[in-house]
C-alpha positions as CSV (number, residue, x, y, z in Angstrom):
1,M,318.3,91.0,-1.5
2,A,317.9,94.6,-0.8
3,A,314.9,95.7,1.1
4,K,312.4,98.0,-0.6
5,L,312.6,101.6,0.1
6,T,309.7,103.0,2.0
7,H,307.6,105.7,0.5
8,D,309.3,108.4,2.6
9,E,312.8,107.2,1.7
10,R,312.0,107.2,-2.0
11,I,310.8,110.8,-1.7
12,A,313.8,111.8,0.2
13,K,316.2,110.4,-2.4
14,M,314.2,111.7,-5.4
15,T,316.0,114.7,-7.1
16,F,314.2,117.9,-7.5
17,S,315.6,118.1,-11.1
18,S,313.7,114.8,-12.0
19,V,310.4,116.3,-10.8
20,Y,310.6,119.9,-11.8
21,P,310.1,119.3,-15.6
22,H,306.9,117.5,-14.7
23,Y,305.8,120.5,-12.5
24,Q,306.6,122.8,-15.4
25,A,304.8,120.8,-18.0
26,K,301.8,120.6,-15.8
27,A,301.7,124.3,-15.3
28,E,302.4,125.2,-18.9
29,K,299.8,122.7,-20.1
30,K,297.2,124.8,-18.3
31,G,298.5,128.1,-19.5
32,R,300.7,129.0,-16.5
33,T,304.3,130.2,-16.8
34,K,307.6,128.9,-15.5
35,D,308.0,132.3,-13.9
36,E,304.7,131.7,-12.0
37,L,305.9,128.2,-11.1
38,N,309.2,129.6,-9.7
39,E,307.3,132.3,-7.9
40,I,305.3,129.8,-5.8
41,I,308.4,127.7,-5.2
42,T,310.1,130.8,-3.9
43,W,307.2,131.4,-1.7
44,L,307.4,128.0,-0.2
45,T,311.1,127.5,0.1
46,G,312.7,130.9,0.2
47,F,314.9,130.1,-2.9
48,D,315.2,132.7,-5.5
49,E,315.3,131.8,-9.2
50,V,319.2,131.5,-9.1
51,M,319.1,129.1,-6.3
52,I,316.3,127.1,-8.0
53,D,318.5,126.8,-11.1
54,D,321.4,125.8,-8.8
55,L,319.4,123.0,-7.3
56,L,318.3,121.7,-10.6
57,Q,321.9,121.7,-12.0
58,A,323.2,120.0,-8.9
59,N,320.6,117.1,-9.0
60,T,319.8,118.1,-5.4
61,T,317.6,115.5,-3.7
62,F,314.5,116.6,-1.9
63,A,316.1,115.8,1.5
64,E,319.0,118.2,0.6
65,M,316.7,120.8,-0.8
66,F,314.4,121.1,2.0
67,E,317.3,120.9,4.6
68,K,318.5,124.2,3.0
69,A,315.1,125.8,2.6
70,S,313.4,128.3,4.8
71,L,309.9,127.0,4.8
72,N,307.3,129.7,4.7
73,P,305.5,130.1,8.1
74,N,302.1,129.9,6.3
75,A,303.0,126.5,4.6
76,S,301.0,124.8,7.3
77,L,297.9,126.5,5.8
78,I,298.3,124.2,2.7
79,T,295.6,121.6,2.9
80,G,294.0,119.0,0.6
81,V,294.8,115.8,-1.0
82,V,297.8,115.0,-3.2
83,C,298.4,111.6,-4.6
84,G,295.9,110.1,-2.2
85,Y,297.4,111.7,0.9
86,R,295.9,114.5,2.9
87,V,298.9,116.9,3.2
88,E,297.9,118.1,6.7
89,E,297.9,114.6,8.1
90,I,301.3,113.4,6.7
91,T,303.6,112.7,9.8
92,N,307.0,112.5,8.0
93,P,308.2,116.2,7.9
94,L,310.1,116.0,4.6
95,T,307.3,114.0,2.9
96,Q,304.9,116.7,4.0
97,K,306.9,119.5,2.6
98,V,307.3,117.8,-0.7
99,R,303.6,117.2,-0.8
100,Y,303.1,121.0,0.1
101,L,305.1,121.7,-3.0
102,D,303.0,119.2,-5.1
103,K,299.8,120.7,-3.8
104,I,300.7,124.3,-4.7
105,V,301.8,123.2,-8.2
106,D,298.4,121.5,-8.5
107,E,296.6,124.6,-7.5
108,L,298.7,126.7,-10.0
109,A,297.8,124.3,-12.7
110,R,294.1,124.4,-11.8
111,G,294.2,128.2,-12.3
112,K,294.0,129.3,-8.7
113,A,295.3,133.0,-8.3
114,I,299.0,133.3,-7.3
115,E,297.9,135.5,-4.3
116,K,295.6,132.8,-3.0
117,I,298.3,130.0,-3.5
118,M,300.7,132.1,-1.4
119,R,298.5,132.2,1.6
């Protein structure tokens, strides 16, 4: 019997392409655009729109994605709670990066100004 994957392992193996449509739907449901979503992803990761599309087409895992990313130096200024976890207290570096992404998508969907999201 295979052992259950831990929360951090599940996040590492999850593909960006499986989550991105949910990010997009969440943003668009609140009147935000795909371009705005990609703008904040670019700010966090350093990936341009072409690279984001490449990551989506290649079914890249979050582990692979953040291995290639140039995380914005101000990412550590992202604080708050996502999915019951305080992002600034997450000890696993990859999980924290994914939760940073989740948090800025939440902020976008809540109507926060792009300039304030991109600290």
